[in-house]
C-alpha positions as MATLAB code, in Angstrom:
seq = 'XXXXXXXXXXXXXXXXXXXXXXXXXXXXXXXXXXXXXXXXXXXXXXXXXXXXXXXXXXXXXXXXXXXXXXXXXXXXXXXXXXXXXXXXXXXXXXXXXXXXXXXXXXXXXXXXXXXXXXXXXXXXXXXXXX';
ca = [
     -68.343   27.514   50.246;
     -70.889   25.315   48.682;
     -70.598   21.568   48.692;
     -70.432   21.430   44.868;
     -67.365   23.648   44.844;
     -65.425   21.445   47.246;
     -65.739   18.289   45.131;
     -63.307   17.402   42.298;
     -60.506   19.364   40.684;
     -60.750   22.659   38.923;
     -59.780   22.961   35.270;
     -56.676   24.935   36.249;
     -55.508   22.197   38.628;
     -55.972   19.551   35.927;
     -54.017   21.604   33.347;
     -51.149   22.162   35.806;
     -51.068   18.444   36.665;
     -50.891   17.490   32.967;
     -48.124   20.050   32.357;
     -46.056   18.609   35.206;
     -46.690   15.085   33.909;
     -45.598   16.096   30.384;
     -42.362   17.628   31.695;
     -41.589   14.548   33.777;
     -42.216   12.227   30.815;
     -39.993   14.373   28.591;
     -37.142   14.124   31.082;
     -37.608   10.361   31.434;
     -37.595    9.847   27.662;
     -34.363   11.840   27.380;
     -32.752    9.748   30.121;
     -33.771    6.477   28.447;
     -32.573    7.734   25.064;
     -29.140    8.633   26.431;
     -28.898    5.315   28.270;
     -29.709    3.457   25.063;
     -27.009    5.345   23.142;
     -24.464    4.686   25.893;
     -25.333    0.998   25.848;
     -24.954    0.881   22.063;
     -21.586    2.623   22.260;
     -20.378    0.208   24.951;
     -21.472   -2.771   22.844;
     -19.620   -1.488   19.772;
     -16.501   -0.778   21.832;
     -16.583   -4.289   23.317;
     -16.927   -5.795   19.819;
     -14.040   -3.669   18.536;
     -11.889   -4.703   21.488;
     -12.638   -8.388   20.899;
     -11.787   -8.015   17.195;
      -8.486   -6.246   17.979;
      -7.530   -8.877   20.559;
      -8.295  -11.663   18.094;
      -6.000  -10.018   15.510;
      -3.204   -9.797   18.079;
      -3.773  -13.484   18.821;
      -3.067  -14.224   15.136;
       0.409  -12.754   15.626;
       0.956  -14.727   18.828;
      -0.254  -17.949   17.209;
       2.060  -17.583   14.217;
      -0.750  -17.221   11.666;
       0.688  -13.805   10.779;
       4.432  -13.408   10.247;
       6.046  -10.766   12.412;
       7.653   -8.642    9.687;
       7.682   -4.867    9.235;
       4.560   -3.549    7.535;
       0.817   -3.193    7.745;
      -1.791   -5.849    7.057;
      -5.182   -4.431    6.106;
      -8.084   -6.633    7.013;
     -11.517   -6.874    5.571;
     -14.733   -5.851    7.155;
     -15.972   -7.830   10.131;
     -19.360   -6.932   11.636;
     -19.206   -3.423   10.179;
     -15.644   -2.875   11.399;
     -12.403   -2.649    9.445;
      -9.165   -3.799   11.054;
      -5.437   -3.568   10.413;
      -2.249   -4.837   12.030;
       0.823   -2.608   12.027;
       4.207   -4.139   12.858;
       6.898   -1.541   13.453;
      10.489   -2.567   14.234;
      11.862   -0.887   17.353;
      15.397    0.443   17.771;
      18.009   -2.232   18.261;
      20.340   -0.109   20.394;
      22.167   -2.343   22.820;
      21.151   -5.587   21.120;
      23.749   -8.024   19.862;
      23.667   -9.646   16.430;
      21.312  -12.609   16.468;
      19.109  -11.190   19.247;
      15.380  -11.231   18.514;
      14.058   -8.072   16.858;
      11.574   -6.179   19.060;
       8.414   -4.931   17.330;
       5.626   -2.598   18.269;
       2.443   -4.331   17.108;
      -0.757   -2.306   16.865;
      -4.169   -3.787   16.208;
      -6.367   -1.001   14.849;
     -10.134   -1.190   14.436;
     -12.305    1.469   12.752;
     -16.083    1.705   12.490;
     -18.790    4.295   11.909;
     -21.179    5.065   14.725;
     -23.817    7.804   14.656;
     -22.250    9.217   11.491;
     -18.786    9.579   13.062;
     -15.752    7.393   12.547;
     -14.604    5.721   15.747;
     -11.250    4.071   16.298;
      -9.665    1.675   18.765;
      -5.921    0.975   18.880;
      -4.424   -1.821   21.007;
      -0.622   -1.523   21.071;
       1.744   -4.183   22.352;
       5.332   -5.339   21.890;
       6.506   -8.674   20.551;
       9.839  -10.286   19.735;
      10.401  -11.485   16.189;
      13.136  -13.322   14.342;
      16.543  -11.626   14.237;
      17.018   -9.279   11.295;
      20.096   -9.893    9.133;
];
């Protein structure tokens, strides 16, 4: 072999190296894209959870009366919320005992063109029903 042939890379070697590099970059871009979407989804879920917990705190703090029904809230940071207060069965309770309620804080938002929903259920005791 001549000395000139031993130096440098052939055109075929360079093309193969660029093809491998392009494939690796494509895979890396896909990984970063998915990680970004997962991070966005986690952020939205954390915001929805904080909003739902703050609505439940309104019930605990007495700012919202614990009566049967649904309170629809406005939009907060692109999310709509509602509080549902559902009386539970009073079997075994005496007259004058506090009324148990199932309280659900519901949050809805649109993410990537799809409606997402978070529901935080809990139970609270309200004033006795007549």
